[in-house]
C-alpha positions in Angstrom: -120.1 61.4 -59.0 -119.7 59.6 -62.1 -117.5 60.9 -64.9 -116.1 60.3 -68.2 -112.5 59.6 -69.5 -112.7 60.0 -73.6 -109.4 58.2 -75.5 -108.7 58.6 -79.0 -106.4 57.0 -81.0 -105.6 55.2 -84.5 -106.4 51.6 -85.0 -102.8 50.7 -86.0 -101.8 51.9 -82.5 -104.0 49.6 -80.1 -101.4 48.3 -77.6 -100.3 51.8 -77.3 -104.1 53.2 -76.7 -104.3 49.8 -73.8 -101.1 50.7 -72.1 -102.3 54.3 -72.1 -105.9 53.5 -70.4 -104.3 51.3 -68.1 -102.0 53.7 -67.3 -104.6 56.7 -66.8 -106.9 54.0 -64.3 -103.7 53.1 -61.9 -102.6 56.8 -61.3 -106.1 58.2 -61.0 -107.0 55.5 -58.5 -110.3 55.4 -60.7 -113.2 53.0 -60.1 -113.9 51.7 -63.6 -117.9 51.4 -64.0 -117.9 50.6 -67.7 -115.8 50.9 -70.8 -117.2 51.0 -73.9 -115.6 52.3 -77.8 -116.2 52.6 -81.3 -114.0 52.4 -84.4 -114.7 54.3 -87.7 -114.1 52.5 -90.5 -112.2 54.7 -93.4 -113.2 55.2 -96.8 -110.2 53.5 -99.4 -107.4 55.8 -100.3 -104.4 56.2 -102.5 -104.2 54.8 -105.9 -106.6 51.8 -107.4 -108.8 52.6 -104.2 -107.4 49.4 -103.2 -105.9 50.1 -99.5 -107.5 52.0 -96.4 -105.8 54.5 -93.7 -105.6 53.2 -90.2 -109.5 53.7 -88.5 -110.3 55.9 -85.6 -111.3 54.7 -81.9 -113.1 56.3 -79.4 -112.7 54.4 -76.2 -114.8 56.1 -73.0 -114.4 55.1 -69.9 -117.2 55.7 -67.5 -115.7 55.8 -63.7 -116.0 57.4 -60.3 -113.0 58.7 -58.3 
């Protein structure tokens, strides 16, 4: 039976997110069918509106156990 697992992080922590996903796949012995994601750009914030906070990253893993 197919299932999904959703991972959420921020753009500045992509390496940690990759490590988390890879560790989860290994620990669960999941057979990955598909991985897809989305990045939600942030609006400028702060003085002068020139700086951006880190964007949200959402990764969905479609898998079978």
